[in-house]
N, C-alpha and C positions, 0 to 999 in steps of 0.2 A: 060609161062617162069618163068626162075628160077630168082629170086631175090637172087641177090648178093651184098655186106656188104665191104669196102673196110679195111681193121686192117693193124695198123703200128705195126712193129715187132720189139719188146720190146728188141732186138737185136742187130738186123743191121740198126733201125727204115726205111726198106723199105715198101713201101704200096703194102700191098694183096689184091687182090680182093676174097672174099669167101664166095659162095654161101650160102644163110643162112640156107639152112637143112644140110651142112658140116659144120656147126661151134662149135659142138658138138661133133666131129671124128676127133679131136685135130691134126689142121690145123698148117702146118709147113711155114714155108718162100717159098717163091718158090729164093729168092738169096740166105741166107747161110742154111737151109736147119734145122733149130733151132725152137721149136715150139715155137706159137703164143699163145700160153695160157701159164705159165706155172705154176700158183698155188700160185704167190710171186706177191707181189706188185712193180711195176717198179720203179728203182731212176729215176727221170726226172729232168734233169738241165735247163735250160726258154728256150732252142731251142728244147731240146726234147719237154719241154709241151708243146709249141707253135705248135710245128707238129702235136701233137696227138691232140691238140685242133682241127687244120685244117682238119686233114688228114681223121682220124681215126673214122671213121662210129659208132661205138657202143657205150655206155653209157662212162663214166670215171669216176670215185669217186678215189677225189686227197686226198692224208692226206698232209697236209700241218705243217709244223713241225721244228724244230731246235734238235741238239745236245746236248745243258744245257737245255732243259727243261725237265723235270722228270718227268711230263705228258707225254706228249709226250713217252719219252723211255720208259715207265706203261704199255703207250695205242698200241704201238708199234707191240708185240708177237698176242695182239688179233686182228688188223690190216691184219699181215698174218697167223692167222687160219681163218677169212672171205675171201682170195681170192678165195678158192676154192669151199668155196659155192657158192661166187658170180662168178666166170667166169664158161661159156663164155659170162654170160648176159651183165657185166662188165667189164672193164680192170680198175682195182687197180692200181695206182699210188703214189707216193709219191714226195716230193719238199723239201727239205731241205731253207725253207726261208732265213738260214744267207747267202747260196751261191746264191741265186734268191729275191736279196735285194728288185730291180725294177720291179719284176711280181709280190709279194705279198702285192707293194707300192699300184701297178694299180688296184690289187683285192681288197683290201682292207684288206687284210687279219690285223685283228686287237689283235685277241690274237691264243694263241697257246694250242694244237693242235687242228684243224682247217679242217673239212671234206668240200669239197666241189664236186657238183654232177654237173655234165656238160652231154650234151643232145643235138647231130647238134650242136657244138661250142658254145652253152652258157651256163651259170650258174643253175639250176636249183631249185637248194635247197642247203643251208650251216649250218651246225652244230656246236659250236662249244664246246671244252670240250673233255676229254677222257671219251670215254668209253668200254665194254666190248667187245669181237667178234657174241655175239650173238646179241645186240644192232647195234652195227652193221652194219650184215647183218638186223635188219628189216627194222632199220632205212631208209640204199640204197633202198630193194624191197618199201617201203611204198612209195620211191620222187621218183620214174621211171613212165614215163610212162605209161599210160594202151597200 
């Protein structure tokens, strides 16, 4: 029997059931027909983050950042470069801490940029401070469960 995973569409938020062996085949959303993996980090507000955490079954790597933060702006291109290297094994997302202060407080985000890796709806790793794309990819892969 084929294993399937549920993926949240980064465009419309619909939940899609995709067979594991088809993840590398550039799956598209059954509702909006847009790609489920774009090679770009997905911008999430608090509701989008909660939906991904609850319904997206793949690992979720989140960059918590703010527009006024120089190191955050400096790391943004590296995070974008890491996305196509890590997808479809990971969904990369960005959460603006200024736009989601309650979420940031609840998660205890005390410095930015902060990367947090969520697996199965639970945080499994966290790293504060700017990194280059190679560092982001290596750190994320090293923190994934075997």
